C-alpha positions in Angstrom: 152.9 125.3 107.8 149.4 126.9 108.2 148.7 127.1 112.0 145.3 125.5 111.5 146.8 122.4 109.9 149.6 122.4 112.4 147.2 122.2 115.3 145.2 119.4 113.5 148.4 117.5 112.9 149.6 117.9 116.5 146.3 116.8 118.0 145.9 113.8 115.7 149.5 112.7 116.2 148.9 112.7 120.0 146.0 110.3 119.4 147.6 108.2 116.7 150.1 109.1 114.0 148.2 106.7 111.7 145.5 109.3 111.3 148.0 111.4 109.3 148.0 108.8 106.5 145.9 109.5 103.3 143.4 106.7 103.9 140.8 106.7 101.1 141.0 110.3 100.2 142.8 112.7 97.9 146.2 113.8 99.2 148.4 116.8 99.2 152.1 117.1 99.9 152.9 118.4 103.4 156.4 119.1 104.6 157.8 116.7 107.2 160.1 119.2 108.9 158.2 118.8 112.1 158.3 115.0 112.1 154.8 114.0 111.2 155.6 110.8 109.4 153.1 108.1 110.4 154.6 104.9 111.8 153.2 102.6 109.1 154.5 104.8 106.3 157.9 105.1 108.0 158.2 101.3 108.5 157.3 100.5 104.9 159.7 103.0 103.5 162.5 101.8 105.9 161.9 98.3 104.6 162.1 99.6 101.0 165.4 101.3 101.9 166.9 98.3 103.5 165.8 95.7 100.9 166.7 98.0 98.1 170.2 98.4 99.5 171.0 94.7 99.9 172.1 93.9 96.3 174.7 96.7 96.4 175.8 95.7 99.9 176.5 92.1 98.7 178.3 93.4 95.6 180.5 95.7 97.6 181.2 93.0 100.2 182.4 90.6 97.5 184.2 92.8 95.0 185.2 96.1 96.8 185.7 95.6 100.5 188.5 93.8 102.1 186.5 92.1 104.9 187.0 88.6 103.6 187.5 85.5 105.8 191.0 84.8 107.1 192.9 81.7 108.2 195.4 81.5 111.1 198.6 79.8 110.0 201.4 78.8 112.3 204.9 78.9 110.6 208.5 78.5 111.8 209.4 81.6 109.8 208.9 85.0 111.4 208.5 86.7 108.0 205.2 88.6 107.8 204.1 87.0 111.0 203.6 87.9 114.7 204.2 86.2 118.0 201.9 83.3 118.7 199.6 83.2 121.7 199.9 79.4 122.1 202.2 78.2 124.8 203.1 75.2 122.8 204.7 77.4 120.2 207.6 78.3 122.5 210.6 76.3 123.8 213.6 76.7 126.0 217.0 76.7 124.4 220.4 75.5 125.8 220.8 78.9 127.5 217.4 78.5 129.3 215.8 81.2 127.1 212.2 80.9 126.0 212.2 81.4 122.3 209.4 81.1 119.7 209.4 77.9 117.7 206.4 78.9 115.6 205.0 82.3 114.5 201.4 83.3 113.7 200.6 84.3 110.2 197.1 85.5 109.0 196.3 84.4 105.5 193.3 85.6 103.4 190.7 83.0 102.3 188.8 83.4 99.1 185.4 83.7 100.9 183.6 86.7 102.2 183.2 87.1 105.9 179.7 86.1 107.0 179.6 88.4 110.1 178.2 91.4 108.2 175.6 89.1 106.6 174.6 87.8 110.0 174.1 91.4 111.2 172.0 92.1 108.1 169.8 89.1 109.0 169.3 90.8 112.4 168.1 94.0 110.8 165.7 92.1 108.6 164.4 90.2 111.6 163.6 93.5 113.3 161.8 94.8 110.3 159.9 91.5 109.9 158.7 91.7 113.6 157.5 95.3 113.2 155.8 94.5 109.8 153.9 91.5 111.3 152.3 93.8 114.0 151.5 96.5 111.5 150.2 94.0 108.9 147.9 92.3 111.4 146.5 95.6 112.6 146.1 97.3 109.2 144.4 94.3 107.5 141.8 94.3 110.3 141.3 98.0 109.6 140.9 97.3 105.9 138.5 94.3 106.4 136.3 96.4 108.8 136.3 99.3 106.3 135.3 97.1 103.4 132.0 96.3 105.3 131.1 100.0 105.2 132.1 100.7 101.6 129.2 99.0 99.9 127.4 100.3 96.8 127.7 100.2 93.0 128.9 103.8 92.4 132.3 104.6 91.0 133.2 106.2 94.4 132.5 102.9 96.2 134.5 101.0 93.7 137.4 103.4 94.1 137.3 103.1 97.8 137.3 99.3 97.6 140.2 99.4 95.1 142.2 101.7 97.4 141.7 99.4 100.4 142.7 96.4 98.4 145.8 98.3 97.1 146.8 99.0 100.7 146.6 95.3 101.5 148.7 94.5 98.4 151.3 97.0 99.5 151.7 95.2 102.8 151.9 91.8 101.0 154.5 93.2 98.6 156.6 94.5 101.5 156.4 91.1 103.1 157.6 89.5 99.9 160.6 92.0 99.7 161.7 90.9 103.1 161.5 87.2 102.3 163.3 87.7 99.0 166.1 89.7 100.8 166.5 86.9 103.3 166.8 84.3 100.6 169.3 86.4 98.7 171.6 86.6 101.8 171.4 82.8 102.5 172.2 82.0 98.8 175.2 84.3 98.9 176.6 82.8 102.1 175.7 79.2 101.0 175.1 78.4 104.7 172.3 79.1 107.2 172.9 82.5 108.6 172.2 83.1 112.3 171.2 86.7 113.3 173.9 88.6 115.2 173.0 91.7 117.2 176.5 93.1 117.3 178.0 95.4 114.7 180.5 93.3 112.7 184.2 93.9 113.3 186.0 94.8 111.1 183.1 96.7 109.5 183.0 96.9 105.7 184.3 100.2 104.4 182.5 100.4 101.1 180.1 103.3 100.5 176.8 101.4 100.8 177.9 99.8 104.1 178.9 103.2 105.4 175.4 104.5 104.4 173.7 101.6 106.2 175.8 102.1 109.4 174.8 105.8 109.4 171.1 104.9 109.5 171.4 101.6 111.4 170.2 103.0 114.8 167.0 104.3 113.1 166.2 100.8 111.9 167.0 99.3 115.3 164.9 101.8 117.2 162.3 102.9 114.7 159.8 104.6 117.2 162.4 107.0 118.3 164.2 107.7 115.0 162.1 106.9 111.9 160.4 110.2 111.2 163.6 112.3 111.1 165.4 109.4 109.5 163.0 109.3 106.5 163.0 113.0 106.2 166.8 113.1 106.1 167.1 110.1 103.8 164.4 110.9 101.3 164.7 114.7 101.3 161.1 114.9 100.3 157.6 115.1 101.6 155.1 112.6 102.9 151.6 112.3 101.6 149.0 112.9 104.3 145.2 113.4 104.1 144.3 116.9 102.9 142.9 119.5 105.3 139.1 118.6 105.1 139.9 115.0 106.0 142.3 115.9 108.7 139.6 118.1 110.2 137.0 115.4 109.9 139.3 113.0 111.8 140.1 115.6 114.4 136.3 116.1 114.9 136.0 112.3 115.3 138.7 112.2 118.0 136.9 115.1 119.9 133.6 113.3 119.5 134.9 110.1 121.0 136.5 112.1 123.8 133.2 113.7 124.6 131.4 110.4 124.8 134.3 109.0 127.0 134.0 111.9 129.4 130.3 111.0 129.9 131.2 107.5 130.9 131.0 105.6 127.6 133.7 103.0 126.9 134.9 101.1 123.8 136.5 97.7 123.8 138.0 97.7 120.3 140.7 100.0 118.8 138.9 103.0 117.3 141.9 104.1 115.2 141.0 101.9 112.2 137.5 103.3 112.0 138.8 106.9 112.2 141.5 106.1 109.6 139.6 104.1 107.0 136.0 104.2 108.1 134.1 101.6 110.1 132.2 101.2 113.4 133.1 102.2 117.0 130.8 100.6 119.6 130.3 102.5 122.9 128.9 100.9 126.0 127.4 102.2 129.3 124.9 100.7 131.7 124.1 97.8 129.3 123.3 100.3 126.6 125.1 100.2 123.2 125.7 103.1 120.9 127.4 102.7 117.5 129.3 105.5 115.7 129.6 104.6 112.1 132.4 106.6 110.5 132.1 107.4 106.8 129.4 104.7 106.1 128.5 104.5 102.4 124.7 104.1 102.4 123.1 102.7 99.2 119.6 102.3 97.9 120.3 98.8 96.8 122.4 97.3 99.7 121.3 97.0 103.3 124.0 98.6 105.5 125.0 97.0 108.8 124.0 100.2 110.6 120.4 99.5 109.9 119.9 102.5 107.7 119.7 102.9 103.9 119.8 105.7 101.4 116.6 106.9 99.7 115.8 109.4 96.9 119.4 109.3 95.7 121.6 106.3 94.7 124.1 106.7 97.5 125.0 109.0 100.4 128.1 109.2 102.6 127.8 111.1 106.0 130.9 111.4 108.1 129.5 110.3 111.4 126.3 108.3 111.8 125.5 107.8 115.5 123.0 104.9 116.0 121.2 104.7 119.4 118.3 102.8 120.9 115.0 104.5 120.1 111.3 104.3 120.8 110.7 101.9 117.9 114.0 100.2 117.5 117.0 102.4 116.6 117.4 106.1 115.9 120.2 108.1 114.3 122.1 111.3 114.9 124.4 112.6 112.1 127.4 114.9 112.4 129.1 116.0 109.2 132.1 118.3 109.6 133.1 121.0 107.1 136.1 123.2 107.1 134.1 126.2 105.8 132.0 128.7 107.7 129.8 129.3 104.7 126.2 129.2 106.0 124.8 127.6 102.8 127.2 124.7 103.0 126.6 124.2 106.7 122.8 124.3 106.1 123.2 121.7 103.3 124.0 119.0 105.9 120.3 118.9 106.6 120.0 116.8 103.4 120.6 113.6 105.4 117.3 114.1 107.2 115.6 113.3 103.9 118.1 111.0 102.2 118.6 108.4 105.0 116.0 106.2 106.6 115.9 103.1 108.8 115.4 99.7 107.2 112.6 99.0 109.7 109.4 101.0 110.3 108.2 102.7 113.4 104.6 102.4 114.6 102.5 105.4 115.4 98.9 104.8 116.5 99.3 101.3 115.0 100.4 102.7 111.6 103.9 102.0 110.2 105.9 105.1 109.5 109.4 105.8 108.1 112.1 106.6 110.6 114.6 109.3 109.5 117.6 110.6 111.5 116.6 112.8 114.4 119.3 115.3 113.8 121.7 116.1 111.0 124.2 118.7 112.1 127.5 120.1 110.8 130.7 120.9 112.7 132.7 123.9 111.5 135.6 126.0 112.6 133.5 128.9 114.0 134.7 131.3 116.7 131.5 131.1 118.8 131.0 129.8 122.3 127.7 128.0 121.6 125.9 125.8 119.0 123.9 127.4 116.3 120.4 126.2 115.4 119.3 126.2 111.7 115.6 125.5 112.5 113.2 126.1 115.4 113.2 122.4 116.6 116.9 121.9 116.4 117.0 119.1 114.0 119.8 120.7 112.1 122.5 123.2 113.2 126.2 123.7 113.6 128.7 122.8 116.4 131.6 125.3 116.6 134.8 123.2 116.5 137.9 125.3 115.9 141.3 123.8 116.6 142.9 127.1 117.4 140.0 128.3 119.5 138.9 125.1 121.0 136.0 125.2 123.5 134.7 121.8 124.4 131.3 122.9 125.9 129.3 123.2 122.6 130.2 119.7 121.5 129.7 118.3 125.0 126.2 119.9 125.1 125.3 118.2 121.8 126.7 114.8 122.8 125.0 115.0 126.1 121.6 115.2 124.3 122.6 112.0 122.4 123.8 110.4 125.7 120.5 111.2 127.5 118.4 109.9 124.6 120.4 106.7 124.3 120.2 105.9 128.1 116.5 106.9 128.3 115.4 104.5 125.5 118.1 101.9 126.2 117.3 101.5 129.9 113.6 102.3 129.6 114.0 105.1 132.2 112.5 108.0 130.4 
């Protein structure tokens, strides 16, 4: 794999493997040989594997394998029998010898053994518990992201459709688990109780052997699932393509810079980095909001307090909203994976295409409030930020994963930090 992408993947995986999922964006196929499968993807595919295998498991248990129920039968004949373990089956003869009066014979019963089914119920319970946690977390991510994906454009509609499809996938997986459980209970015709122990004797049919081979991965998914899925599926896993990996990587570094300056957040930021949304930062009773991939429209008021003008819709990567001299102000950071000066300079467009929904007052006259800065971040090998104009309203922060120097980003974030605290506390 390209070292640039490798470093992005490693850093994002350290923060959260969920950030390797495609999210709302186009995808490419990236090899999983270094175990980059995100936990949600791994869980959903493991559930697909287990529930898809159950019909074959039941068929083999009933028609191929010999693990049927047995019955203990005590008989006076030793033919095809063994010594009994019951003391009452022995008696003393005239020569004072202890001899068996009854022998133990094991007879097959025309019913399948439910012990393997009880173990299957245990595996389903484990997947159900894991899915419940993932589903609760991911649906919150989706609901938060839907608030930022407003607008009437085809892009907004596609994003909303993608989010709703993600929710549908979770619901479909839940349905698969419930259907599998019902299938097991119908086959057994009794209520099955989960059993943690591997059944003995264990079914010898091929599907059961396959399940046993991967059982530990299903029982301890955090430790085994990435390599399990790679070996099982012999394929690749879809993750966000390089620009969006880089965008998320910049977001992780941005949050880290604010954190190092004493800002804290109370809610999980992973959902916003993954699907778009808001991360609220707090310090000294001052609040700063980082809106990630907000879709600003001319026709819909956005919760950030800003709208789009001149064009129908605009979509910056990071919109940082702070207290300002007449309400709120904004700083924009829009990463790009190219060093092309023309593309980096084009990020200045947000200075003209975004404005606050409320006006500022200068000498008693209402005026429009636009973002104070609109900068790019790019993988440049320079030790300092670059200004594109004399007053610093636009420029570029060098952020290269393979040549990472935190000071340029820290200097940029410190300006935002000082501005927010000055206007937020009144101590200018």
